[in-house]
N, C-alpha and C positions, 0 to 999 in steps of 0.2 A: 593630627596637626603637625607633629614633629617631622613626619615624612615630607610635608610641604616645605618646611624650613630647610631640610637637607637637600632639596633639589638644586641642581646647578641652574644658572639663568636659562641655558638652552633647554634643559629638561622641563623647567617650569613653563616656558613658552610652548613647548611641544605638548605638555600635559593640558594646557589651557585650550589649545587647538583640538586635542582629542576630546576634551570635555564638551566643547561646542558641538562636535560631531555627535556625541552621545546624548545630548539633551533632547528629550522628546519634543516633537513638533507641537503637541498639545499643551505644552507649558507656556506658550506665548499667546497673549490675548489677540494680537494682530498678525499671527504667523511668526515663524522663527526669523529673527533678524539676520541680516548678512554679517559677515565678519567686519565689514566697514561700519555697519550700524553699531556693533559692539564697541569698536574702537572709538567711535564718536561719543557713545554714552560714557565710556571710561574717561574720555578726555574732558568731560564735564565735572569730574571730581578733581578739585584743585591740586591735591597732592600727586595726582597721576599725570597732569598736563605736561610738566617739564620732562618727565621720564619718557612719555610717549613721543614727544617731539625730538628727543635726542636720539643719537645712534648708539648710545651706551648700552651694551648688552646687559650689564649688571643691573642698571636701572630698570630696563624693560623686564628683566627677570623678576625683580622685586614687585613690579606691578602685577605680573602674572601670578606670583605667589600669593599676593594679597587677594586677587580675584578668586583664586582657588580656595583660600581660607574662607572667604565670604560664602561661596557656594557650599563648602563643606559644613557650614553652620546650619544648613537646612537638612533635616533628617532625610527627606526624599532624594536629595542630591548627593548625599555623602557617599553612597555606593558608586555613583557615577564618577565622582572625584577620585575615589580609590582606583577604579578601573582605568581612568585617564592617566593616573600616575603610573600604574603598572605598565601601560602601553608605552609611556615615555621612557621608562627605565629599561625596556626590552632592547636588546642589541639590534641595530639597524644594519644588518649584513645582507649582501646579495645571496639568495638561496643557492644551494649547491648545484641544482640543475643548470642554472645560468653560468656557472663556472665550468661545468663539465663540457658543455657544448663546444666552446672554443678549443678545449684540449682534444676533444674527439676529432675536430676538424684538422688540427695540427697532426695528430697521430695517424689519421687515415690517409693522408696524402691527397691534397686537392689541387687541381690546376684550373685556373680560370683563364679563358682565352677570349680575345675580342672576336667580333664577327669575321674579321679578315684572317684569323688564325694565329695572330701574335699572342704570345703568353703575357697576360696581364699580371698574374699572381700565381706563384707556385709554392705550395706548402706541402712538405712531406715529412716523413719520420727523420728528424735531424740526427746527426751522428754525435753531437755533443750538446752540453747545456747552453753554450754560447749560440749555437745554431738554433736551438729552441727559442731562446730569447729573441734572436733576430727574426725568426719566422713569426713569432707572436706579435712582435713590434710592427712587422710589415703588414700583418693582418689588421692590427689596430689602426695603422695609419691610413688604411683604405676605407675605414668606416666613416660615415658622415659625422660631422662635428658634434652633434648632440646624441650620438648613439650610446655612449657610455652612460650619460645621465638618464637616458630613456630606459636602458636595461636596468640600472640601479633602481629607478622609480618603479618599474614593474615588480622588482623584487622587494619593494618596501624599504630600500636602503637609500643611502646618500652617495652621490658621486663626487 
């Protein structure tokens, strides 16, 4: 229970989402509820109503901690709560392979041309750190607007 109290609001909310994913389908009489159903049920508890309606991260974190405590009170759910907390404490970084690919592209020298033959983008082995930053920035600017978020999501991280 002390571990729950030590969670930041963000970690507590993340742990609650992890717990929801870990809870077995068979524990629910009418099938596993949706996250919206869970929020609606939590909203029926008077002390949670104001926190759920607010945009205050600390208040929402406290609701998440309280729900984690309540689940941890059940012997069968306690290991799942522990696992959910562990997952929420793990670093959320983009895996190394996703970082290596852009570097390999930069170092290998890539030239992208339009069908008419005009150079759209040229990346090569730069002669200085400033050129490397410029080349990587040029590559990043050519990516679609949601590409970084998508790559981070694939890696289990945050953009």
